[in-house]
PAZA-680765 format. One line per 3 residues: number of its first residue (from 1); for each residue y, z, x of C-alpha. Coordinates in Angstrom, 2 decimals. Layout:
// PAZA-680765
NUM = Y Z X | ... $
//
This chain:
// PAZA-680765
1 = 3.83 -7.09 18.94 | 2.29 -3.88 17.75 | -0.98 -3.12 16.02 $
4 = -0.03 -0.66 13.31 | -2.30 -0.56 10.30 | -1.43 1.20 7.07 $
7 = -3.48 2.46 4.13 | -1.86 2.12 0.71 | -3.33 3.95 -2.29 $
10 = -2.01 3.30 -5.78 | -2.94 5.02 -9.05 | -1.57 4.79 -12.56 $
13 = -1.88 3.39 -16.05 | -3.15 -0.19 -16.01 | -0.75 -2.96 -16.99 $
16 = 0.12 -6.54 -16.15 | 1.94 -7.23 -12.87 | 0.85 -4.32 -10.68 $
19 = -0.79 -6.42 -7.96 | 1.99 -9.02 -8.09 | 4.72 -6.42 -7.61 $
22 = 2.97 -4.64 -4.77 | 1.90 -7.75 -2.87 | 5.33 -9.40 -3.26 $
25 = 6.91 -6.37 -1.61 | 4.35 -6.40 1.20 | 5.02 -10.10 1.79 $
28 = 8.78 -9.52 1.81 | 8.31 -6.90 4.53 | 5.93 -9.04 6.58 $
31 = 2.86 -6.88 6.03 | -0.45 -8.72 6.31 | -3.06 -7.61 3.77 $
34 = -6.38 -7.24 5.59 | -8.47 -5.73 2.81 | -7.92 -4.77 -0.80 $
37 = -10.12 -3.00 -3.33 | -9.18 -2.30 -6.91 | -10.85 -1.04 -10.04 $
40 = -10.12 0.30 -13.49 | -11.30 3.86 -14.12 | -10.89 4.98 -17.76 $
43 = -7.67 2.97 -18.29 | -6.30 3.89 -14.84 | -5.69 1.23 -12.23 $
46 = -6.80 2.32 -8.74 | -6.15 0.30 -5.58 | -6.88 0.82 -1.91 $
49 = -5.22 -1.60 0.49 | -5.35 -2.00 4.26 | -2.29 -3.68 5.73 $
52 = -1.08 -4.57 9.22 | 2.54 -4.28 10.37 | 2.04 -6.09 13.69 $
55 = 4.09 -9.14 12.63 | 6.61 -7.21 10.57 | 10.16 -6.72 11.78 $
58 = 10.37 -3.55 9.69 | 9.40 -0.02 10.67 | 6.67 2.00 9.00 $
61 = 9.39 4.15 7.42 | 11.17 1.11 5.92 | 7.92 -0.28 4.49 $
64 = 6.94 3.14 3.11 | 10.34 3.55 1.43 | 10.07 0.07 -0.13 $
67 = 6.59 0.85 -1.46 | 7.77 4.22 -2.77 | 10.38 2.28 -4.78 $
70 = 7.63 0.01 -6.12 | 5.71 3.11 -7.23 | 8.77 4.43 -9.06 $
73 = 9.41 1.06 -10.70 | 5.79 0.79 -11.85 | 5.66 4.48 -12.82 $
76 = 2.60 4.89 -10.59 | 1.56 7.21 -7.79 | 1.61 5.47 -4.41 $
79 = 0.68 6.87 -1.01 | 1.35 5.05 2.25 | -0.20 6.37 5.44 $
82 = -0.69 5.16 8.99 | -4.37 4.24 9.33 | -4.92 6.22 12.52 $
85 = -3.73 9.41 10.80 | -5.77 8.57 7.69 | -8.87 8.12 9.87 $
88 = -8.33 11.44 11.65 | -7.87 13.26 8.34 | -11.19 11.91 7.08 $
91 = -13.25 12.41 10.23 | -13.46 16.20 10.06 $
//
């Protein structure tokens, strides 16, 4: 078992089904959601999500590619990063 956390950021026009689509994909890939924050900013949906791949049988790359497809389907910007890299980028 590995302890590999990911940070998912999603941004785009608000509409029904965004959370359902994203979380269904995470569940399919065995990603545990540890924390999730979302808000609406002037008609834009913004979400920050912390996930854990430790029980997933998929690689980071496979999960990222699946979430990239979700972003395309939803016509939203989505960024998926390893948490340790995200932390280092924001500790300067």
